[in-house]
C-alpha positions in Angstrom: 92.2 118.4 80.2 93.4 117.1 76.9 90.1 116.6 75.4 88.5 119.7 76.9 90.7 121.6 75.1 90.0 120.0 71.8 86.1 120.9 72.4 87.2 124.4 72.9 89.2 124.9 69.7 86.3 123.1 67.5 83.6 125.3 69.2 85.7 128.4 68.3 85.5 126.8 64.8 88.3 129.4 63.5 91.3 126.9 63.7 93.3 125.3 60.6 93.2 121.2 60.6 96.8 121.6 60.1 99.3 121.9 62.8 101.6 124.6 63.6 103.7 126.5 61.2 106.8 124.7 60.3 109.9 125.9 62.0 111.6 128.0 58.9 108.3 129.7 57.8 108.1 133.2 57.6 105.9 134.7 60.4 102.6 136.7 59.0 102.5 140.3 60.3 99.7 141.2 62.7 99.0 144.4 64.7 96.9 144.1 68.1 95.9 146.6 70.9 97.2 145.5 74.5 96.9 146.2 77.9 100.2 147.3 79.5 100.3 148.8 83.3 101.6 152.3 82.2 99.5 152.6 79.5 96.1 152.1 81.2 93.7 154.7 80.9 90.6 152.4 81.3 89.6 148.9 80.6 91.9 146.2 79.9 92.7 145.7 76.3 92.5 149.2 74.4 95.5 150.9 75.7 98.6 150.6 73.0 99.2 149.4 69.6 101.9 146.7 68.7 103.0 145.8 65.4 105.2 142.4 64.7 107.3 143.7 62.1 107.9 147.6 63.6 109.8 145.2 66.8 111.4 143.0 64.0 112.7 145.5 61.9 114.0 147.4 64.9 116.3 144.2 65.5 114.3 142.5 68.2 113.6 138.7 68.3 109.9 138.3 69.2 108.3 135.6 71.9 104.8 135.2 70.6 102.5 133.2 73.3 99.3 132.7 71.7 97.1 131.3 74.8 93.5 131.1 76.0 92.2 133.0 79.1 90.5 129.4 80.3 93.3 127.2 79.0 95.0 125.4 82.2 98.2 124.7 81.0 98.7 128.4 79.8 97.7 129.8 82.8 100.3 127.4 84.7 103.2 128.4 82.5 102.1 132.2 82.9 102.3 131.8 86.6 106.1 130.7 86.3 106.8 134.0 85.6 108.9 132.9 82.6 108.3 135.3 80.1 107.8 138.2 82.6 111.5 137.4 83.8 112.7 137.3 80.0 111.0 140.6 79.3 112.2 142.6 82.3 116.0 141.1 81.6 116.1 141.4 77.7 113.1 143.8 76.9 113.1 146.8 74.9 115.2 149.5 76.7 113.6 152.3 78.4 110.3 150.5 78.6 108.7 150.8 82.1 109.4 147.3 84.3 112.3 146.8 81.9 115.7 146.4 83.9 118.3 149.1 83.0 120.8 146.6 82.3 118.5 144.9 79.8 120.1 143.5 76.8 117.4 145.1 74.9 117.3 142.4 72.1 113.8 140.8 73.1 109.9 142.0 73.1 107.4 139.7 74.2 103.5 139.7 73.3 101.0 137.6 74.9 97.5 137.0 73.3 94.2 135.5 73.8 93.6 133.4 70.7 90.3 132.3 71.4 88.1 135.1 69.6 84.9 133.9 71.1 86.3 135.4 74.7 87.1 139.1 72.9 86.1 140.8 75.9 87.9 143.4 77.7 87.1 142.1 81.3 88.3 138.5 80.9 92.0 139.2 81.4 91.4 140.7 84.6 89.6 137.3 85.8 86.4 138.1 85.6 84.8 134.6 83.9 88.4 133.5 83.2 90.8 131.3 85.1 92.5 133.9 87.3 93.8 137.5 86.8 96.3 137.3 83.7 97.4 141.0 84.2 98.2 140.6 87.8 98.2 136.7 88.5 100.2 136.5 91.9 101.8 139.0 94.5 105.1 137.8 93.4 104.9 138.7 89.4 102.8 141.6 90.2 101.5 143.5 87.0 102.9 141.7 83.9 105.0 144.3 81.9 104.7 143.2 78.6 101.8 143.7 76.6 98.6 141.5 76.6 96.2 141.3 73.9 92.7 140.2 74.1 91.7 141.0 70.3 88.6 140.8 68.8 87.2 138.0 67.2 88.1 138.8 63.7 91.7 139.8 64.3 92.0 136.4 66.6 91.1 134.1 63.8 93.2 136.1 61.6 96.0 135.4 63.5 95.1 131.9 64.3 94.6 131.2 60.6 97.7 132.6 59.7 99.9 131.0 62.4 98.1 127.4 61.8 97.4 127.6 65.8 95.9 124.1 66.9 96.5 124.3 70.3 97.1 126.4 73.4 99.4 127.6 74.3 101.7 127.9 71.4 104.9 129.9 72.0 106.9 130.9 68.8 110.3 132.5 68.5 110.5 135.0 65.5 113.8 136.1 64.6 114.4 139.5 63.0 114.3 137.9 59.5 110.7 136.9 60.0 111.6 133.4 60.4 109.7 131.5 62.8 110.1 128.4 65.0 107.9 126.9 68.0 109.6 126.8 71.0 107.1 125.9 73.6 106.9 126.2 77.1 110.7 127.3 78.6 112.3 129.0 81.7 113.5 132.6 81.0 117.0 131.2 80.5 116.0 128.8 78.0 114.0 131.4 75.9 116.8 133.7 75.8 119.2 130.8 74.7 116.9 130.3 71.6 117.3 134.0 70.6 121.1 133.3 70.3 120.1 130.9 67.4 118.8 134.0 65.2 121.0 135.5 62.5 121.7 138.9 63.3 119.7 141.7 61.8 120.0 142.9 58.7 122.9 145.5 58.7 124.8 144.9 55.2 123.8 146.7 52.0 124.2 143.3 50.1 123.7 139.9 51.8 121.7 137.1 50.4 121.0 133.9 52.5 120.1 130.8 51.2 117.0 129.6 53.4 115.9 126.0 51.9 116.4 123.3 49.4 112.5 122.8 48.5 112.7 119.9 45.8 112.0 116.5 46.9 115.9 114.8 47.0 114.6 111.1 46.6 114.5 110.2 42.9 113.6 107.3 40.9 116.1 105.8 38.6 115.8 107.3 35.2 114.2 110.2 36.6 115.5 113.9 36.0 115.7 116.1 39.1 114.8 119.9 39.2 116.2 121.7 42.6 114.4 124.4 43.7 115.5 126.7 46.6 114.1 129.4 48.4 116.4 132.5 49.2 116.1 135.7 51.5 117.4 139.2 51.1 119.4 140.0 54.4 120.9 142.9 53.1 119.5 146.7 53.7 119.2 147.5 50.0 116.5 146.0 47.8 118.2 142.6 46.1 117.9 142.8 42.2 120.1 139.9 41.3 121.6 136.7 42.6 123.0 133.5 41.2 122.4 130.1 42.7 125.1 126.9 41.9 124.5 123.6 43.0 127.4 121.1 43.3 128.0 117.3 43.6 131.2 116.0 44.1 132.6 119.1 43.6 130.9 119.4 40.0 128.4 122.2 39.0 125.2 120.1 38.2 122.4 122.8 37.9 122.2 126.8 38.2 119.8 129.1 38.9 119.1 132.8 38.6 117.1 135.4 40.6 116.2 139.0 38.9 113.5 141.1 40.7 113.4 143.8 43.6 113.2 142.0 46.5 112.9 144.3 49.7 114.9 143.6 52.9 113.9 140.1 54.6 112.0 139.4 51.3 112.1 135.5 50.0 111.6 134.3 46.6 111.8 131.0 45.2 114.2 129.9 42.2 113.7 127.0 40.0 117.3 125.9 38.9 118.1 123.8 35.6 117.1 120.1 35.9 119.8 117.5 36.5 119.2 114.9 33.8 121.2 111.9 35.1 121.1 112.5 38.8 122.9 110.7 41.4 122.9 109.7 45.1 125.3 111.4 47.1 125.9 115.0 48.9 124.9 118.3 47.6 125.8 122.0 48.1 123.6 124.6 47.2 125.2 128.3 47.0 123.5 131.5 46.4 125.4 134.8 45.7 125.1 138.7 44.9 127.1 141.3 43.7 128.9 142.7 46.9 127.6 139.8 49.1 128.8 140.6 52.4 128.5 137.3 54.5 128.9 134.4 51.7 128.9 131.7 54.6 124.9 132.2 55.1 124.5 131.3 51.3 125.1 127.8 51.6 123.1 124.9 52.5 123.9 121.2 52.1 121.6 118.6 51.3 121.8 115.2 49.5 119.9 113.1 46.7 118.9 109.7 47.0 118.1 107.3 44.0 116.0 104.7 44.8 117.5 101.3 44.1 114.8 98.2 44.6 115.6 95.6 47.2 115.9 92.3 46.6 112.8 90.3 48.3 112.3 89.2 50.7 112.3 92.4 52.4 112.5 92.3 56.4 112.3 95.5 58.7 112.1 95.4 62.1 113.5 98.9 63.0 116.3 97.8 65.3 118.8 100.0 64.1 118.4 103.4 65.8 120.3 105.4 63.0 116.8 106.1 61.4 115.8 107.1 58.3 117.5 104.2 56.8 118.9 104.6 53.4 115.8 105.2 51.0 113.3 105.5 53.7 111.9 108.8 54.3 109.2 110.8 56.4 107.1 113.5 55.1 104.1 115.8 56.1 102.8 118.9 54.8 102.1 120.0 58.7 105.5 118.8 60.1 103.5 115.9 62.1 105.7 113.2 61.0 106.2 109.5 61.9 109.3 109.3 64.5 111.7 106.4 65.3 110.9 105.2 69.0 112.7 102.6 70.7 113.0 100.2 68.0 109.2 101.0 66.5 107.7 103.9 64.3 105.3 105.8 66.3 102.7 108.7 64.8 101.7 110.6 67.8 97.9 111.1 67.6 97.9 111.9 71.5 99.7 115.3 70.7 98.9 115.8 67.2 95.8 118.0 66.1 92.7 116.4 64.4 93.7 116.4 60.7 97.3 116.3 60.6 98.9 113.5 58.5 102.3 112.1 58.0 103.9 109.4 55.7 106.3 106.9 56.1 107.5 105.5 52.8 109.9 102.3 52.9 112.7 101.3 50.5 111.3 100.1 47.4 111.4 96.3 46.5 111.8 94.0 43.7 108.8 91.4 43.9 109.8 89.7 40.6 111.1 86.7 42.5 108.0 86.2 44.7 105.1 83.8 43.0 102.6 85.2 45.7 103.9 88.5 47.3 102.3 89.5 50.6 103.1 92.2 53.2 102.8 91.8 56.6 103.3 94.1 59.7 102.4 94.7 63.6 100.5 97.6 64.5 99.6 98.8 68.2 97.1 101.5 68.6 94.8 102.6 71.8 92.0 105.3 71.5 91.8 108.0 74.0 88.2 107.5 75.4 85.5 105.3 74.6 82.8 107.6 75.6 83.9 110.1 72.7 85.8 107.5 70.1 88.4 109.0 67.8 88.8 107.4 64.3 92.8 107.9 64.2 93.6 106.3 61.0 96.5 104.1 59.5 96.6 103.6 55.5 99.0 101.5 53.5 99.6 102.6 49.6 101.6 100.7 46.9 103.1 102.5 43.9 104.6 100.9 40.9 105.3 104.2 39.3 107.5 106.0 41.4 104.6 107.5 43.6 102.8 109.3 40.4 99.7 107.2 41.4 99.4 105.2 44.5 96.7 102.0 45.2 95.2 101.5 49.1 95.7 98.0 50.1 94.8 98.6 54.0 92.7 101.3 55.7 91.7 100.9 59.5 91.0 103.3 62.1 89.3 103.8 65.5 88.2 100.6 67.3 88.9 98.7 63.8 92.4 99.8 64.2 92.6 99.5 67.9 94.5 96.6 69.6 93.7 97.4 73.3 91.3 99.5 75.5 91.1 103.2 75.6 93.7 104.9 77.9 93.2 108.8 78.5 97.3 108.6 79.2 100.0 108.7 76.2 99.7 105.0 75.0 103.2 103.2 74.9 103.0 99.5 74.0 104.6 97.3 77.0 104.3 93.9 75.9 103.0 91.3 72.9 99.6 91.5 73.8 99.7 95.3 72.9 100.4 94.5 69.3 98.6 92.6 66.3 100.1 91.4 63.0 98.4 92.3 59.9 98.7 90.7 56.5 98.1 92.3 53.3 98.0 90.6 49.8 100.3 92.0 46.9 99.3 89.6 44.4 97.9 92.7 42.6 101.9 93.6 41.9 103.5 90.4 41.4 106.1 90.5 39.2 107.2 94.2 39.2 110.3 95.2 39.8 110.0 98.5 41.9 107.2 98.7 44.4 106.9 101.5 46.6 104.8 101.1 50.0 104.0 103.8 52.4 102.2 104.2 55.6 100.0 107.0 56.3 98.7 108.0 59.7 96.1 110.6 60.2 95.5 111.7 63.7 91.9 112.4 65.1 93.5 113.8 68.1 93.0 110.4 69.9 96.2 108.0 71.1 99.3 107.0 69.7 100.0 104.5 66.7 102.9 102.6 66.3 104.1 99.9 63.4 106.8 97.4 63.5 108.1 94.3 61.9 107.5 95.2 58.6 108.0 92.0 56.1 107.6 91.5 52.2 107.6 88.0 51.1 105.6 85.3 49.3 102.3 84.3 51.0 102.5 80.8 49.8 105.6 79.5 51.9 106.9 76.3 53.3 104.2 73.8 54.9 102.7 74.7 58.2 104.5 71.8 59.8 108.3 73.1 58.3 107.5 76.6 59.8 106.8 75.3 63.5 110.2 73.2 63.3 112.3 76.3 61.5 114.5 77.9 64.1 117.5 80.3 63.9 119.7 80.6 66.8 121.5 82.2 69.0 119.7 85.3 68.2 121.6 87.6 68.6 124.3 86.3 67.1 128.3 86.8 67.2 130.5 83.9 65.2 127.8 82.3 63.4 123.9 81.9 63.1 122.5 78.2 63.0 119.1 77.5 60.9 117.5 74.4 61.8 114.6 72.7 60.0 112.7 69.3 58.8 113.7 68.6 55.1 111.3 66.8 52.8 113.3 65.0 50.4 114.4 68.5 48.2 116.6 71.1 47.2 117.2 74.0 49.7 118.7 77.3 49.5 119.6 78.9 52.9 120.7 82.7 52.7 121.7 85.4 55.0 120.5 88.7 53.6 121.1 92.4 54.8 118.2 94.8 54.8 119.4 96.3 51.5 118.6 92.8 50.1 122.2 92.1 49.4 123.1 88.4 50.2 125.9 88.1 52.7 126.1 84.3 53.0 124.7 81.5 51.1 124.4 77.5 51.1 122.8 75.6 48.1 122.0 71.9 49.6 120.7 69.6 47.3 118.0 65.9 48.2 118.0 66.9 52.2 115.8 64.9 54.4 115.1 64.8 58.0 116.2 67.3 60.6 118.8 69.8 59.1 121.3 72.2 61.1 123.2 74.9 58.8 125.6 77.1 60.3 126.5 80.4 58.6 129.2 82.1 59.5 128.9 85.7 60.7 132.1 86.8 62.7 133.2 89.0 59.8 129.6 90.4 59.3 128.8 94.1 60.5 126.4 94.6 63.4 122.9 95.0 62.7 119.4 93.3 61.6 119.5 90.4 59.1 117.2 87.9 57.3 117.6 84.2 57.1 115.7 83.0 54.3 115.2 79.3 53.3 113.8 78.6 49.6 112.7 75.1 48.4 110.5 74.5 45.3 110.2 78.3 44.4 108.8 79.1 47.9 110.4 81.1 50.7 110.0 81.3 54.3 111.9 84.1 56.3 113.4 84.6 60.1 114.8 88.0 61.4 118.1 87.6 63.1 120.6 90.5 64.8 124.3 90.4 64.7 125.6 91.7 67.5 
């Protein structure tokens, strides 16, 4: 069904390659004509006019279901009667089909988002998957408006809302702020309504919607805050003041002047912070006579990058992701996610063209004579008959992300580590993984190197990465690697490091994931089998790296302290 849906979307050729509108976006206005049983005089789609902003301005939260008459999952959710029950119990008072005891704070609008089926007869089952207006005897005729707009209107709504799959179900608060809620029960739908702010009722009320500037900053860079505000007052907003504090001290300010209507939004660029430091920040917006100052505050934090010492190892054992100086970002909200000790990019569900970036902490390569990057990857396509080209790229920057150099690019069959499958892929054994090694010799000596992984979905199957290591490609001899052992693993009171020495000096270190040396032993003129013990009873629980360096080259192994 998944691939049939994709084909239908592509055939319609009206859909953006981006995923759905991100939560917190402002919903575009639209007007549709729609069928409702008590309005019907003829046909099934030319019975009443419904405007989104009219309902929002009246204080209703709107649940918008964008489906298609041929879509199986859409039909199955329709048959649950969830939206029908929601409308009956919470729809506009006085409307036919709405309970006399309604809370009268919700409006439901259903529309067929496939402009190629803009036919008045499609909703009643003639050429569709079923009779959408009267799906079964239990539900009877659906009371909320069901629109089957002409192609131009459907395409406009699809593009405005970045519809990439059916069904897409949004909650739109009276202040026009949107969030995707998905297929829920009536009770679950109504629970989301309670998270909307109350409709504008005070003359003056300004809210802080978002902190828009990138909060990850390189050492020596200035930081210019940007914020988005919204007028939640009933009168036009003509002035507002933004104050940004860190540690209780004002570090930046900004002002708004203009004539912002109720629910209008504006972006304010504040004064630069010349010498930013890591830590929590508070952004506050106020205006004259502000009735509710609490909704004018948003909390964020700045992270000033500090390059970790090499070697660097990250096995994603710790579940408190994102770790310090790691971040995920995506213009479409389709990000990498932490998944049971790995990082996952969900090509199985992300629409074609969706892209997400995973940036790891910067690393100082100046101590490595022949730096290289290694990592494990697991990926399977969806079907061999029509292969997808889901892609994984790795980029490196030495100027804080101003420019990037591609060091790895694989997609489709080249990226695959196993046979295609039509169920969502989760790696289950070591055989599902492949280790990749990339030379970083072009960046030798660089003191601040950034690495980012970029996933691009072709709507195939899931992509995973794990066990990222940055170290010297030239390491101890192959025989020594075979004999190198770290035990017990996990460890508690101590870590034992055993290896075969070859009449040389050795440095054995226990290093945390931020590159800090926790324990260190320097040993001279060693020969033969060696067992070095590093105490760990006072070391914090987590993932660490044991490194052995001799004659300027290093080998590493991961260890977990429990």
